[in-house]
C-alpha positions in Angstrom: 0.1 -0.1 0.0 1.4 3.3 -1.0 1.1 6.2 1.8 -0.6 9.2 0.5 1.6 12.0 0.7 0.1 15.6 1.6 3.1 16.9 -0.3 2.3 14.9 -3.5 -1.2 15.9 -2.9 -0.5 19.2 -2.9 1.5 19.3 -6.2 -1.2 17.6 -7.6 -4.3 20.0 -6.4 -2.9 22.7 -8.5 -4.2 23.6 -11.7 -3.6 21.6 -14.6 -1.4 24.1 -16.4 1.1 24.1 -13.7 1.0 20.6 -12.8 1.6 19.5 -16.4 5.3 20.2 -16.8 6.3 18.6 -13.4 4.7 15.4 -14.6 7.7 14.6 -17.0 9.5 11.7 -15.8 7.1 10.7 -13.3 6.1 6.9 -13.5 2.6 5.2 -13.8 2.6 1.6 -13.0 -0.4 -0.9 -13.9 -0.4 -4.2 -11.7 -2.7 -7.0 -13.4 -2.8 -10.6 -13.1 -0.5 -10.5 -16.5 2.3 -8.8 -14.8 2.8 -5.1 -14.3 3.7 -2.6 -17.0 5.7 0.9 -15.8 5.4 4.1 -17.9 7.9 6.8 -17.6 5.5 10.1 -18.7 7.6 11.9 -21.7 4.5 14.0 -23.0 1.5 15.7 -21.3 -1.1 18.3 -22.1 -2.9 20.1 -19.8 -6.7 20.9 -19.7 -8.4 24.0 -17.7 -11.8 22.5 -17.4 -14.7 25.0 -17.7 -12.7 27.9 -18.5 -11.2 25.8 -21.5 -13.3 25.1 -24.5 -11.4 22.0 -25.6 -11.9 20.2 -22.3 -14.8 17.9 -21.7 -15.7 19.9 -18.6 -16.1 23.2 -20.5 -19.9 23.0 -20.2 -19.9 22.1 -16.6 -20.4 18.5 -14.9 -21.8 15.5 -16.5 -22.0 12.0 -15.8 -19.0 11.6 -18.1 -16.6 13.9 -16.7 -17.8 13.7 -12.9 -14.2 12.5 -12.2 -12.6 15.5 -13.3 -14.5 17.6 -10.5 -13.5 15.0 -7.7 -9.9 15.2 -5.7 -6.5 15.3 -7.5 -4.8 12.2 -8.1 -7.4 10.3 -9.7 -7.9 8.7 -13.3 -9.9 10.3 -15.7 -10.5 7.6 -18.6 -12.5 7.8 -21.8 -13.0 6.2 -25.0 -11.7 8.1 -27.9 -13.5 7.8 -31.2 -14.9 4.4 -30.2 -11.6 2.8 -30.6 -9.0 3.9 -27.5 -8.8 4.6 -24.0 -7.2 7.6 -22.8 -6.5 8.3 -19.6 -6.0 11.8 -17.7 -4.6 12.6 -14.4 -7.4 14.9 -12.5 -5.8 17.8 -10.6 -6.7 21.2 -9.2 -8.9 21.8 -6.2 -11.6 19.4 -5.5 -14.9 20.8 -7.3 -12.9 22.6 -10.0 -12.7 20.3 -13.1 -8.8 20.1 -14.3 -7.1 17.0 -15.8 -3.7 16.4 -17.5 -3.9 14.2 -20.6 -1.0 11.4 -20.7 0.1 11.6 -24.0 3.0 9.5 -24.3 5.6 7.7 -22.4 8.6 5.1 -22.2 8.1 1.6 -21.0 10.5 0.9 -18.5 8.8 -2.3 -17.0 7.1 -4.9 -18.4 8.4 -4.2 -22.3 7.3 -7.9 -23.0 3.9 -7.7 -21.8 3.4 -4.1 -23.3 4.7 -5.7 -26.3 2.1 -8.3 -26.7 -0.5 -5.7 -26.0 0.4 -3.6 -28.5 1.7 -5.9 -31.2 5.0 -7.7 -31.6 5.7 -5.5 -34.5 5.7 -2.1 -32.6 8.8 -0.4 -32.2 9.9 0.0 -28.7 9.4 3.7 -29.0 6.0 3.5 -29.9 4.9 1.0 -27.4 3.1 4.3 -25.5 3.7 6.7 -28.2 0.3 8.6 -28.2 -2.5 8.6 -25.6 -4.4 5.4 -27.2 -1.2 3.6 -27.4 -0.3 4.4 -24.0 -3.6 3.3 -22.5 -3.3 0.0 -24.5 0.2 -0.5 -23.2 -1.0 -0.2 -19.7 -4.5 -2.3 -20.4 -6.6 0.7 -19.2 -10.4 0.4 -19.7 -13.4 2.4 -18.8 -13.5 0.7 -15.4 -10.4 2.2 -14.4 -12.4 5.7 -14.4 -11.9 7.0 -10.9 -9.1 5.0 -9.9 -7.0 6.4 -7.4 -3.3 6.7 -8.2 -2.3 7.8 -4.9 -3.5 5.1 -2.6 -1.7 2.0 -3.9 -2.2 -1.0 -6.1 -3.1 -1.7 -9.0 -2.5 1.9 -10.4 0.4 3.5 -8.8 2.0 7.1 -9.7 5.2 8.1 -8.6 7.4 11.1 -8.9 10.9 10.9 -10.2 14.0 10.6 -7.6 16.6 12.5 -9.9 17.0 15.9 -11.3 14.2 17.7 -13.1 14.5 16.8 -16.7 14.6 19.1 -19.6 10.9 20.0 -20.8 9.8 21.7 -23.8 6.4 23.2 -24.4 4.1 24.0 -27.5 0.3 23.9 -28.6 -1.7 21.1 -27.8 -2.4 18.3 -30.4 -5.8 17.7 -32.5 -7.7 20.6 -30.9 -9.5 23.2 -32.6 -10.6 25.4 -30.0 -8.1 27.2 -27.5 -5.4 25.9 -30.1 -3.2 29.0 -29.1 -2.4 27.8 -25.5 1.0 26.3 -25.4 -0.1 23.6 -22.9 1.7 20.6 -24.4 4.9 19.4 -22.4 7.3 16.8 -23.6 10.6 15.3 -22.8 13.1 17.5 -25.1 14.6 15.3 -27.9 13.0 12.3 -26.7 12.1 9.7 -29.4 8.9 8.4 -27.6 7.2 12.0 -28.0 4.1 11.8 -30.4 4.3 13.8 -33.6 2.7 17.5 -33.5 -0.5 17.5 -35.4 -2.4 20.7 -36.1 -6.0 20.3 -35.0 -7.8 22.7 -37.5 -10.3 20.1 -38.5 -10.8 18.7 -34.9 -14.2 18.8 -33.5 -14.2 17.2 -30.3 -12.7 18.3 -27.0 -9.7 16.1 -26.0 -9.9 15.9 -22.4 
């Protein structure tokens, strides 16, 4: 059982644009009956809830987005385009929707298991490259919506122990609304970071 750290919760209880760059280098582990897979986050995007027209929470609370209005440190999972489960870390004070989309990462534990889930021909750098691929590598589904990442297995979020990495920022991927915000953050020069795609034709909020 992981001990809930007041300091860790305090970090995550800030608005998403402040939390997001600090998440680069954190790890997320999912323990399943098949084994554990750990991903080191290399790319994330911030979504500022009701103040952000690109957010699922822009129009206020619904049955779908209710997790975003809860306590920081929980997982908000949704199905994208009927195909891929995408995972978001809930941030900010309780009652104010805020979340960080986990866009990409490097598999640092359970590579063989992640490879089986993603396909034997998928390159190692691409196992968790993109939010849908990250969700698949971790075997995340809708049943993990609302999971507490700060309270022990099966899903465990941990901060890094080394020095802060070099982080770059830029526009979010695939959004047409509020696309001017430079709220995508990534590990500078890392090959696991997804390719930038302008969202001129995008019509659906991302997180």
